[in-house]
GUNU-483684 format. One record per residue (C-alpha): residue number from 0; y, z negated, x negated. Coordinates in steps of 0.5 Angstrom, whole numbers, plus 2048, in hexadecimal, padded with zeros to 3 digits. Layout:
! residues N
NUM Y Z X
...
//
This chain:
! residues 313
0 7EB 7C3 7F9
1 7EE 7C3 800
2 7EE 7BB 800
3 7F3 7BB 7FA
4 7F7 7C1 7FB
5 7FD 7BD 7FF
6 7FD 7B8 7F9
7 7FD 7BE 7F4
8 803 7C0 7F8
9 807 7B9 7F7
10 805 7B9 7F0
11 80A 7BF 7EF
12 80D 7BE 7E8
13 807 7B9 7E5
14 802 7BE 7E2
15 7FE 7B8 7E0
16 7FD 7B6 7E7
17 7FC 7BD 7EA
18 7F7 7BE 7E4
19 7F3 7B8 7E6
20 7F2 7BB 7ED
21 7EF 7C1 7EB
22 7E8 7C3 7EC
23 7E7 7C1 7E4
24 7EC 7BC 7E2
25 7E8 7BB 7DC
26 7EC 7C1 7D9
27 7F2 7BD 7DA
28 7F6 7C4 7DB
29 7FA 7C6 7E2
30 7F8 7CD 7E1
31 7F3 7D2 7E4
32 7EC 7D4 7E2
33 7EC 7DB 7E3
34 7E5 7DE 7E5
35 7E2 7E4 7E7
36 7DC 7E5 7EB
37 7D8 7EB 7EE
38 7D8 7E8 7F5
39 7DD 7ED 7F9
40 7DB 7F0 7FF
41 7DE 7F6 803
42 7DC 7FA 809
43 7DF 801 80B
44 7DF 804 812
45 7E2 80B 814
46 7E2 811 819
47 7E3 817 814
48 7E4 81E 817
49 7E6 824 815
50 7E8 82B 818
51 7E9 831 813
52 7E9 839 814
53 7EB 83F 812
54 7EE 846 814
55 7EF 84C 810
56 7EE 84D 809
57 7F3 848 807
58 7F4 843 80C
59 7F1 83C 80D
60 7F3 836 810
61 7F0 82F 810
62 7F1 828 814
63 7EE 821 813
64 7EE 81A 816
65 7EB 814 814
66 7EB 80D 818
67 7E9 808 814
68 7E9 800 812
69 7E8 7FD 80B
70 7E6 7F6 80B
71 7E5 7F2 804
72 7E6 7EB 801
73 7E9 7ED 7FB
74 7EE 7F3 7F8
75 7EA 7F6 7F2
76 7F0 7F9 7EF
77 7F2 7F5 7EA
78 7EE 7F2 7E4
79 7F3 7EE 7E0
80 7F1 7E8 7E2
81 7F8 7E6 7E5
82 7F9 7E2 7EC
83 7FB 7E7 7F1
84 7FB 7E9 7F8
85 7F4 7EB 7F7
86 7F2 7E4 7F5
87 7ED 7DF 7F8
88 7F2 7DB 7FD
89 7ED 7D5 7FE
90 7E7 7D4 7F9
91 7E4 7CF 7FE
92 7E5 7D5 804
93 7E4 7DC 801
94 7E4 7DF 808
95 7EB 7DE 808
96 7EB 7E4 804
97 7E8 7E8 809
98 7EC 7ED 80D
99 7EF 7F4 80D
100 7EF 7F7 806
101 7F6 7F9 803
102 7F3 800 802
103 7F1 800 809
104 7F5 805 80D
105 7F2 806 814
106 7F5 80D 815
107 7F5 813 811
108 7F7 81A 813
109 7F7 820 80E
110 7F8 827 810
111 7F9 82E 80C
112 7FB 835 80D
113 7FB 83B 808
114 7FD 841 80B
115 7FD 848 808
116 801 84E 80A
117 7FE 855 809
118 7FE 858 803
119 801 85F 806
120 7FE 863 801
121 7FF 869 805
122 806 869 805
123 80B 86B 800
124 80C 867 7F9
125 813 864 7FC
126 810 861 802
127 809 85F 7FF
128 80D 85B 7F9
129 812 858 7FE
130 80F 857 804
131 807 857 803
132 802 851 800
133 806 84B 801
134 803 844 802
135 805 83E 806
136 802 838 806
137 804 831 808
138 800 82A 808
139 802 824 80D
140 800 81D 80C
141 800 817 811
142 7FE 811 80E
143 7FE 80A 811
144 800 804 80C
145 7FC 800 809
146 7FA 7F8 80B
147 7FF 7F3 808
148 7FE 7EC 807
149 805 7E8 806
150 805 7E2 802
151 809 7DB 801
152 80B 7DB 7FA
153 80D 7D4 7F6
154 80E 7CE 7FA
155 80F 7C7 7F7
156 80D 7CA 7F0
157 806 7CE 7F3
158 804 7D1 7FA
159 805 7CD 800
160 7FD 7CC 801
161 7FC 7C8 7FA
162 7F6 7CD 7F8
163 7F9 7CD 7F1
164 7FB 7D5 7F2
165 802 7D6 7F3
166 803 7DE 7F5
167 7FD 7DF 7FA
168 7FE 7DA 800
169 7FE 7DC 807
170 804 7DB 80B
171 805 7D8 813
172 805 7DE 818
173 80A 7DE 81D
174 807 7DF 824
175 80A 7E5 828
176 80E 7E8 822
177 80C 7EF 81F
178 80A 7F0 818
179 80F 7F6 818
180 816 7F5 817
181 81A 7FA 81C
182 81E 800 81A
183 81C 805 814
184 81F 801 80E
185 81C 7FE 808
186 81B 7F7 80C
187 814 7F9 80D
188 811 7F2 80F
189 814 7EE 815
190 817 7E8 811
191 816 7E4 818
192 80F 7E5 818
193 80D 7E0 813
194 80F 7D9 811
195 80E 7D3 80D
196 810 7CF 813
197 80A 7CA 816
198 806 7CB 80F
199 802 7C5 80E
200 803 7C4 807
201 7FC 7C4 803
202 7F9 7C9 809
203 7F8 7D0 809
204 7FD 7D4 80E
205 7FB 7D8 814
206 7FC 7DF 812
207 7F7 7E3 810
208 7F5 7E9 80B
209 7F7 7F0 80C
210 7FB 7EE 813
211 801 7F3 812
212 801 7FA 810
213 806 7FD 80B
214 80A 804 80B
215 806 80A 80C
216 806 811 80A
217 809 817 80E
218 80A 81D 809
219 80A 824 80A
220 80A 829 804
221 80B 830 804
222 80A 836 800
223 80C 83E 7FF
224 809 842 7FA
225 80A 84A 7F9
226 804 84D 7F5
227 805 854 7F1
228 800 858 7ED
229 802 85A 7E6
230 800 862 7E6
231 801 863 7DE
232 7FD 85D 7DC
233 7F5 85D 7DD
234 7EF 859 7DA
235 7EB 85D 7D5
236 7E5 85A 7D8
237 7E6 859 7E0
238 7EB 85E 7E1
239 7EF 859 7E5
240 7F6 859 7E5
241 7FB 853 7E3
242 7FE 84F 7E9
243 805 84D 7E9
244 806 847 7EF
245 80D 845 7F1
246 80D 83D 7F3
247 812 83A 7F8
248 80F 833 7F9
249 812 82D 7FE
250 80F 826 7FD
251 811 821 803
252 814 827 807
253 818 823 80C
254 81A 81E 807
255 817 818 80B
256 818 811 808
257 812 80E 805
258 813 807 804
259 80E 803 7FF
260 80D 7FD 7FA
261 80F 7F7 7FF
262 810 7F0 7FD
263 80B 7EC 800
264 80D 7E5 7FE
265 811 7E1 803
266 814 7DD 7FD
267 818 7D8 802
268 81F 7D7 800
269 820 7D1 804
270 81B 7CC 806
271 81B 7C6 80A
272 816 7C1 80A
273 814 7BB 80F
274 816 7B6 809
275 81C 7B6 805
276 818 7B5 7FF
277 814 7BB 7FF
278 80F 7B7 7FA
279 80D 7B3 801
280 80D 7B9 806
281 807 7BB 80A
282 80A 7C1 80D
283 810 7C6 80D
284 815 7C6 813
285 819 7CC 812
286 819 7D2 80D
287 81D 7D8 80B
288 81A 7DE 808
289 81D 7E1 801
290 821 7E7 802
291 81C 7EC 7FF
292 816 7EA 804
293 813 7F0 807
294 818 7F5 804
295 816 7FB 801
296 817 7FC 7FA
297 817 803 7F9
298 816 80A 7FC
299 811 810 7FB
300 815 816 7F8
301 81A 81A 7FD
302 81A 821 7FE
303 818 825 7F8
304 819 82D 7F7
305 816 830 7F1
306 815 838 7EF
307 810 83B 7EA
308 80D 841 7E8
309 806 842 7E6
310 803 847 7E2
311 7FB 848 7E3
312 7F7 84D 7DE
//
């Protein structure tokens, strides 16, 4: 409970004392009791638009745009009972968990085009088979990144808030510093935007859930198809001819780098307290984030090109 949190932090390493400060000290353990409840809440608002049409027999196009906001108080993507970024931050104040969901992507745009060339049935066989009946298609995806919530990591054997959790405690937000680091590099989050300096041990940081955005998605896929009819093969039932299709497909046509899997844990490599004896400290004076804080741990696939031959009969 809030009144016992600073004492719980000061008792770092003394499991018996920390257990006595828990809500159920008679259990004699410094562990967490996992509970599940159907009390989550979410609300979604969106402006959804779509424009589509076609011309001729084999050409069609479509574009859609969604402007939305998804707010919830618990990410329902994990049921294994583990403590994670989706866990309750403070059991005495559930509203701290209410904010933009990690699934929140404010802007999503998709567009597609399928263009078919004339079959040139009136032309000679060479022209018809070489230049007729091609298909060109493309898909463009532009998506905003999802909402992110950086966390403190372990301090003095637990989280700096003393709630008993270690990996989902909010950081202090530095005014005037943007979430996004400058430059198109794997260092996505700005390390200077977050700190533990000024953190009053046993309280909750002034950051909030979903305060930053992760990497978005910008991708263009392209495909080229050539269709032929096989004159010497016909269905005995429908008289339809077999079709052969050559396919050339390019994914991520412009080879854009798509970052993903950010490290959201601050994991301070150096912390200075207001007392030389950390077990007597009441606040953090300075801190240095870990070297991987805010760094993207991977990327989506680079440009891929594949060829195929499809026979339909």
